[in-house]
Backbone bond lengths (Angstrom), bond angles and torsions (degrees), N, CA, C in turn:
res aa  C-N    CA-C-N  psi(-1)  N-CA   C-N-CA  omega(-1)  CA-C   N-CA-C  phi
1 M - - - 1.450 - - 1.519 111.41 -
2 A 1.327 116.77 -44.16 1.460 119.85 179.68 1.520 110.30 -62.45
3 E 1.329 116.98 -34.30 1.456 120.23 -179.65 1.528 110.34 -64.80
4 L 1.321 117.90 -41.70 1.462 120.57 178.16 1.520 110.65 -61.17
5 R 1.326 116.41 -43.14 1.464 120.14 178.06 1.522 111.06 -60.47
6 T 1.319 115.30 -43.06 1.459 120.50 -178.77 1.524 110.60 -64.77
7 L 1.319 117.47 -43.69 1.460 121.03 -179.94 1.530 111.71 -68.21
8 A 1.327 117.06 -35.42 1.461 121.25 -176.58 1.526 112.80 -78.69
9 R 1.324 117.29 -25.97 1.470 121.49 -173.20 1.531 114.20 -52.57
10 P 1.354 119.92 -50.66 1.473 117.24 -177.91 1.530 113.39 -64.43
11 Y 1.318 117.49 -31.69 1.466 120.24 178.32 1.528 110.75 -71.03
12 A 1.321 116.45 -40.30 1.463 120.23 177.89 1.529 110.33 -65.63
13 K 1.317 116.64 -43.62 1.474 120.34 179.02 1.521 111.41 -63.69
14 A 1.329 116.64 -42.86 1.464 119.93 179.74 1.525 110.77 -61.95
15 A 1.319 116.87 -45.54 1.465 120.57 178.88 1.520 110.23 -63.42
16 F 1.332 116.52 -42.12 1.463 120.27 -179.36 1.521 111.26 -64.11
17 E 1.327 116.97 -46.53 1.468 120.31 -178.93 1.519 111.15 -62.79
18 F 1.330 117.07 -41.88 1.462 119.60 177.61 1.531 110.28 -63.84
19 A 1.325 116.58 -47.22 1.469 120.73 -178.64 1.521 110.97 -62.88
20 D 1.316 116.79 -38.78 1.462 120.75 179.56 1.527 110.77 -66.24
21 Q 1.323 116.79 -44.53 1.468 120.67 -179.34 1.522 111.82 -67.13
22 S 1.314 116.89 -32.92 1.464 120.34 -179.01 1.532 112.21 -94.52
23 S 1.328 116.88 9.52 1.474 122.78 179.96 1.525 112.15 51.94
24 S 1.321 115.34 45.14 1.466 119.64 -179.69 1.531 110.95 -131.99
25 L 1.324 116.58 40.03 1.467 120.67 -179.09 1.530 111.62 -58.52
26 E 1.309 116.31 -44.94 1.465 119.80 -176.31 1.534 111.16 -65.82
27 Q 1.343 116.77 -41.68 1.458 119.80 179.73 1.528 111.02 -64.50
28 W 1.341 117.38 -42.92 1.454 120.49 179.65 1.526 110.72 -67.94
29 A 1.318 117.41 -35.84 1.467 120.18 177.09 1.530 109.76 -61.89
30 D 1.336 116.10 -42.31 1.467 120.25 178.97 1.528 111.44 -65.25
31 V 1.330 116.42 -44.03 1.472 120.93 -179.56 1.523 110.33 -63.29
32 L 1.326 116.92 -46.03 1.464 119.62 -179.33 1.525 111.54 -67.05
33 A 1.320 117.46 -34.30 1.468 120.03 176.23 1.533 109.98 -64.86
34 L 1.329 116.77 -42.34 1.460 121.04 177.27 1.524 110.67 -62.76
35 L 1.331 116.95 -48.07 1.457 120.65 179.80 1.527 111.48 -62.29
36 S 1.323 116.15 -35.90 1.464 120.83 178.22 1.528 110.70 -63.38
37 R 1.330 116.19 -46.21 1.467 119.64 179.18 1.527 110.59 -62.97
38 L 1.320 116.32 -42.19 1.464 119.66 179.60 1.521 111.35 -65.19
39 A 1.318 117.07 -40.97 1.469 121.53 -176.73 1.521 112.34 -65.84
40 Q 1.326 117.48 -14.05 1.451 120.70 179.54 1.531 112.40 -95.32
41 Q 1.337 116.67 -2.94 1.461 121.18 178.06 1.526 109.23 -73.94
42 D 1.312 116.84 139.16 1.466 122.19 -175.58 1.528 113.03 -54.25
43 K 1.324 116.94 -44.37 1.467 120.24 -177.88 1.531 110.90 -62.87
44 L 1.330 117.04 -40.38 1.464 119.28 -179.42 1.523 111.75 -74.97
45 V 1.317 118.36 -34.40 1.463 120.54 174.86 1.518 108.80 -59.91
46 E 1.326 115.29 -43.48 1.473 120.32 177.95 1.532 110.60 -62.38
47 L 1.337 116.67 -42.63 1.462 120.71 178.65 1.531 111.30 -62.68
48 F 1.339 116.61 -46.63 1.467 120.73 -177.78 1.520 111.66 -62.38
49 N 1.315 116.86 -31.71 1.466 121.17 -178.73 1.519 113.34 -92.73
50 S 1.320 116.67 0.83 1.465 121.03 -177.89 1.528 111.13 -75.96
51 P 1.335 117.10 120.56 1.467 119.28 178.62 1.530 112.74 -74.64
52 G 1.310 117.38 -16.66 1.461 120.97 -176.98 1.518 113.64 -81.99
53 E 1.305 117.95 -14.09 1.465 122.39 -177.71 1.523 109.47 -99.15
54 T 1.315 116.60 137.53 1.465 120.66 179.03 1.524 109.63 -75.31
55 P 1.324 117.55 156.38 1.468 119.56 176.71 1.533 111.96 -57.43
56 A 1.319 116.93 -40.50 1.466 119.52 179.05 1.527 110.93 -64.20
57 G 1.326 116.73 -37.13 1.462 121.02 177.96 1.516 111.71 -66.21
58 K 1.332 116.00 -41.29 1.473 120.43 177.84 1.523 110.25 -62.45
59 A 1.332 115.64 -45.99 1.467 120.12 -179.47 1.522 110.11 -62.19
60 Q 1.318 116.95 -44.30 1.459 120.20 -176.96 1.526 111.41 -65.43
61 K 1.314 117.78 -38.48 1.472 120.01 178.47 1.532 110.73 -65.23
62 L 1.321 116.67 -40.40 1.466 119.91 177.26 1.529 109.99 -65.90
63 I 1.307 117.31 -42.40 1.468 121.38 179.05 1.521 110.48 -64.18
64 D 1.316 117.60 -40.07 1.467 121.04 179.69 1.522 111.64 -61.25
65 I 1.315 116.91 -34.24 1.465 120.84 -179.14 1.525 111.57 -65.37
66 C 1.320 116.50 -39.45 1.468 119.40 -174.07 1.525 112.55 -128.30
67 A 1.317 117.61 34.46 1.467 122.31 -174.91 1.525 113.12 -57.21
68 D 1.318 117.95 -36.43 1.468 120.39 -177.86 1.523 112.66 -65.34
69 D 1.327 117.07 -25.03 1.464 121.32 -176.46 1.524 113.27 -96.10
70 L 1.327 118.06 1.95 1.461 120.90 -173.10 1.522 112.45 -111.57
71 S 1.315 115.14 134.47 1.459 121.21 172.72 1.525 108.19 -81.18
72 P 1.322 118.14 165.91 1.472 119.29 175.94 1.538 111.86 -58.04
73 Q 1.324 117.18 -35.16 1.468 120.51 178.97 1.526 110.84 -67.02
74 A 1.326 117.47 -39.29 1.464 120.95 178.86 1.526 110.15 -66.88
75 K 1.319 117.03 -37.96 1.466 120.29 177.36 1.525 110.11 -64.07
76 N 1.314 116.22 -42.45 1.464 120.42 177.45 1.528 110.50 -62.93
77 Y 1.314 116.67 -40.35 1.468 122.57 178.35 1.537 109.96 -58.68
78 I 1.322 116.30 -43.88 1.471 121.03 179.01 1.523 110.28 -63.34
79 H 1.326 116.66 -42.07 1.469 119.59 179.15 1.528 111.13 -63.15
80 V 1.323 117.26 -41.86 1.470 120.39 178.72 1.526 110.08 -62.65
81 M 1.324 116.51 -44.07 1.455 119.87 179.08 1.527 111.44 -63.58
82 A 1.319 116.89 -40.40 1.469 120.61 179.09 1.525 110.04 -65.46
83 D 1.321 116.93 -43.16 1.466 120.19 179.33 1.524 111.83 -59.95
84 N 1.329 116.32 -32.58 1.473 121.41 179.48 1.527 112.41 -94.02
85 R 1.325 116.76 7.55 1.469 123.57 178.99 1.541 111.62 56.69
86 R 1.314 114.99 49.40 1.460 120.32 -177.35 1.537 113.40 -122.22
87 L 1.313 118.68 14.67 1.465 120.43 -179.18 1.526 112.53 -62.33
88 T 1.324 117.13 -29.01 1.466 119.78 179.67 1.529 111.93 -68.53
89 L 1.321 117.26 -13.24 1.467 121.28 -179.48 1.524 112.97 -86.09
90 L 1.315 118.40 -1.30 1.464 120.71 -175.33 1.532 114.54 -52.71
91 P 1.340 120.57 -42.95 1.465 118.66 178.00 1.538 112.80 -61.35
92 E 1.307 117.32 -41.85 1.467 120.80 179.43 1.531 110.89 -69.54
93 I 1.311 117.25 -37.45 1.467 121.19 177.78 1.524 109.76 -62.81
94 A 1.324 116.71 -44.71 1.463 120.78 179.25 1.527 110.70 -61.82
95 A 1.323 117.32 -41.23 1.472 120.52 179.35 1.524 110.83 -64.88
96 Q 1.316 117.38 -42.93 1.465 120.10 179.53 1.523 111.14 -68.41
97 F 1.321 117.21 -37.08 1.463 121.06 176.41 1.524 109.39 -60.82
98 Q 1.340 116.78 -45.45 1.471 120.59 179.34 1.526 111.16 -61.01
99 A 1.335 116.78 -39.30 1.467 120.32 178.95 1.528 110.50 -64.93
100 L 1.321 117.42 -42.63 1.466 120.99 177.93 1.531 110.74 -64.00
101 K 1.315 116.07 -40.82 1.470 121.47 179.19 1.529 110.64 -64.69
102 A 1.322 116.57 -44.03 1.467 120.51 179.29 1.526 110.87 -63.97
103 E 1.321 116.55 -38.90 1.468 120.32 178.25 1.529 110.16 -64.05
104 R 1.318 116.65 -43.08 1.467 120.38 179.64 1.521 111.17 -63.86
105 E 1.324 116.06 -42.21 1.457 121.32 -176.41 1.530 112.97 -86.17
106 K 1.336 116.32 -1.25 1.472 121.79 -178.62 1.532 110.82 54.29
107 T 1.332 115.40 47.56 1.458 120.75 177.32 1.518 109.41 -119.17
108 M 1.317 115.53 159.03 1.458 121.21 177.73 1.518 108.65 -152.06
109 T 1.313 115.39 137.05 1.449 120.44 174.27 1.518 108.18 -96.37
110 V 1.305 115.31 127.02 1.459 122.50 -177.33 1.521 108.44 -111.13
111 E 1.336 115.18 130.57 1.460 121.18 177.83 1.527 108.34 -95.83
112 V 1.319 116.62 121.38 1.461 121.83 178.84 1.521 107.84 -115.62
113 V 1.330 115.98 124.87 1.458 121.12 174.89 1.523 105.80 -110.66
114 S 1.303 115.50 116.71 1.455 121.68 -174.25 1.518 110.41 -115.01
115 A 1.331 116.02 153.61 1.463 120.82 177.93 1.525 111.11 -72.86
116 K 1.317 116.21 -27.28 1.468 120.42 178.05 1.523 108.41 -142.70
117 E 1.310 115.30 168.98 1.461 120.39 -176.74 1.532 110.93 -63.75
118 M 1.334 114.78 138.55 1.465 120.52 179.22 1.528 109.20 -98.11
119 S 1.314 116.16 138.23 1.463 120.25 177.43 1.525 109.26 -74.10
120 A 1.317 115.91 164.38 1.466 120.91 178.51 1.528 109.94 -61.50
121 E 1.314 116.82 -35.82 1.473 121.13 179.10 1.533 110.73 -65.93
122 Q 1.324 117.60 -42.55 1.464 121.31 177.63 1.526 110.91 -63.91
123 Q 1.327 116.42 -41.58 1.463 120.26 178.75 1.528 110.80 -64.04
124 A 1.324 116.60 -42.05 1.471 120.57 179.21 1.526 110.61 -64.61
125 S 1.324 116.92 -40.74 1.463 121.31 178.83 1.532 110.93 -64.65
126 L 1.323 116.21 -43.79 1.459 120.86 177.98 1.528 110.56 -63.86
127 A 1.324 116.84 -43.82 1.475 120.79 179.17 1.516 110.86 -61.44
128 S 1.314 116.60 -40.46 1.464 120.58 178.92 1.526 111.37 -64.00
129 A 1.336 116.94 -45.26 1.464 120.95 179.60 1.530 110.93 -64.13
130 L 1.334 117.06 -42.89 1.466 120.51 179.01 1.524 111.35 -68.61
131 N 1.323 116.64 -36.01 1.457 121.36 177.55 1.526 110.08 -58.95
132 E 1.316 115.47 -44.04 1.471 120.81 179.57 1.529 111.24 -67.89
133 R 1.320 117.11 -41.78 1.464 121.09 -177.06 1.525 112.80 -72.22
134 L 1.343 116.56 -40.66 1.464 121.01 -174.11 1.529 113.87 -97.32
135 Q 1.320 116.86 -6.76 1.465 121.91 -179.26 1.533 111.76 56.84
136 R 1.310 116.08 44.45 1.464 123.04 -179.62 1.528 108.62 -141.37
137 N 1.335 115.53 158.41 1.457 120.15 168.93 1.522 105.96 -81.16
138 I 1.307 116.81 124.70 1.461 122.52 -170.64 1.524 111.44 -102.41
139 N 1.320 115.25 131.35 1.462 123.04 169.62 1.529 106.04 -110.54
140 I 1.322 116.78 129.16 1.465 120.27 -175.78 1.524 110.49 -108.43
141 N 1.341 115.46 131.42 1.463 123.11 170.24 1.521 106.52 -111.58
142 V 1.310 116.80 117.85 1.465 121.22 -177.04 1.520 109.66 -107.06
143 S 1.330 115.67 134.30 1.461 121.16 171.62 1.531 107.82 -130.18
144 I 1.305 115.76 160.23 1.463 121.61 -175.63 1.527 109.35 -109.53
145 D 1.343 115.81 134.90 1.462 122.19 174.73 1.530 106.99 -140.03
146 S 1.322 116.88 100.77 1.465 120.78 -176.21 1.528 112.08 -66.91
147 A 1.338 118.02 -14.35 1.466 121.11 178.36 1.529 111.85 -68.70
148 L 1.328 117.36 -13.83 1.471 120.03 178.74 1.530 111.98 -71.72
149 L 1.314 117.73 -16.75 1.463 125.22 -179.29 1.528 111.82 73.93
150 G 1.294 119.01 -42.13 1.462 124.32 179.37 1.513 108.98 -175.46
151 G 1.335 116.67 163.67 1.455 120.37 178.89 1.514 111.99 78.48
152 A 1.337 115.45 -157.06 1.462 120.51 -176.79 1.522 110.55 -158.42
153 T 1.318 115.34 160.64 1.463 121.01 169.77 1.523 106.69 -116.38
154 I 1.327 115.42 143.63 1.459 121.53 -177.06 1.518 108.25 -124.78
155 R 1.327 115.71 129.23 1.468 121.05 176.81 1.526 107.52 -120.08
156 A 1.334 114.74 113.66 1.464 121.92 178.95 1.518 107.64 -124.00
157 G 1.328 115.86 93.01 1.466 119.79 -176.62 1.519 109.55 66.20
158 D 1.333 116.68 -121.85 1.464 121.70 179.35 1.525 112.60 -87.28
159 T 1.315 116.95 -7.27 1.461 121.51 -177.31 1.526 110.37 -91.73
160 I 1.332 115.84 129.09 1.457 121.22 176.67 1.522 108.03 -123.95
161 I 1.311 115.24 126.73 1.457 121.59 177.28 1.518 107.20 -114.66
162 D 1.326 116.50 114.66 1.459 120.90 -178.73 1.522 109.17 -102.42
163 G 1.315 115.33 98.92 1.456 121.33 178.11 1.516 111.01 -108.47
164 S 1.324 116.50 24.86 1.463 120.03 -178.03 1.526 110.23 -87.66
165 V 1.313 115.54 154.39 1.465 120.70 176.65 1.528 109.27 -64.27
166 R 1.324 117.46 -40.24 1.453 121.10 178.22 1.529 110.92 -59.44
167 G 1.331 117.08 -43.32 1.465 121.39 178.32 1.522 111.99 -64.76
168 R 1.312 116.59 -41.20 1.473 120.55 178.89 1.530 111.36 -66.16
169 L 1.337 116.05 -39.60 1.466 119.53 177.01 1.527 111.24 -65.02
170 A 1.324 116.85 -38.85 1.477 120.68 178.10 1.535 110.44 -64.04
171 K 1.340 117.23 -40.44 1.469 120.76 177.91 1.535 110.63 -66.24
172 L 1.323 116.69 -40.09 1.458 120.52 178.85 1.523 110.57 -64.59
173 A 1.332 116.78 -43.22 1.471 120.68 178.44 1.524 110.33 -62.80
174 E 1.303 117.60 -40.20 1.461 121.97 179.07 1.524 110.68 -64.84
175 A 1.329 117.07 -40.38 1.463 120.87 179.20 1.519 110.88 -67.01
176 I 1.323 117.58 -38.72 1.457 121.53 -179.88 1.536 110.44 -68.11
177 N 1.323 116.53 -39.75 1.457 121.18 -177.43 1.523 113.07 -78.17
178 S 1.308 118.07 -10.83 1.476 120.28 -178.55 1.501 112.68 -80.98
């Protein structure tokens, strides 16, 4: 996994720097997200790993699939990646590009798993508190898990806040057994 990140990093940085200089971060994020989804399709994985197909042929087939959504620079980017046999890295490149974009924009997506549905007011209050604590603009994705019994768990990057009843009971049991 670390090797994929290492190999993808220069491609993600190059795309990010170009997109930033040309004020097209959002367009490049969309293109890379599309390419990432396509690169995970079985037929394209097979194509990318095919020794019988030339790099230019692989690039052209990928470009043909989504030509309407690609700028000339994006097409050139695909050709460079194909020439270097890096098309399989597209999902990792897209993820790293998104991380660079979020860092630039000072945004963060926070995953909240709640025992019950949260109202819009509760979500806004939580976003405000996290915004202040993390110094970022917070986007919240809420999912429901009734196994938590009550409360919620929050995952913001590497930070995990377990405010669930299940988590508190597990900590209490651990303290009693120690």
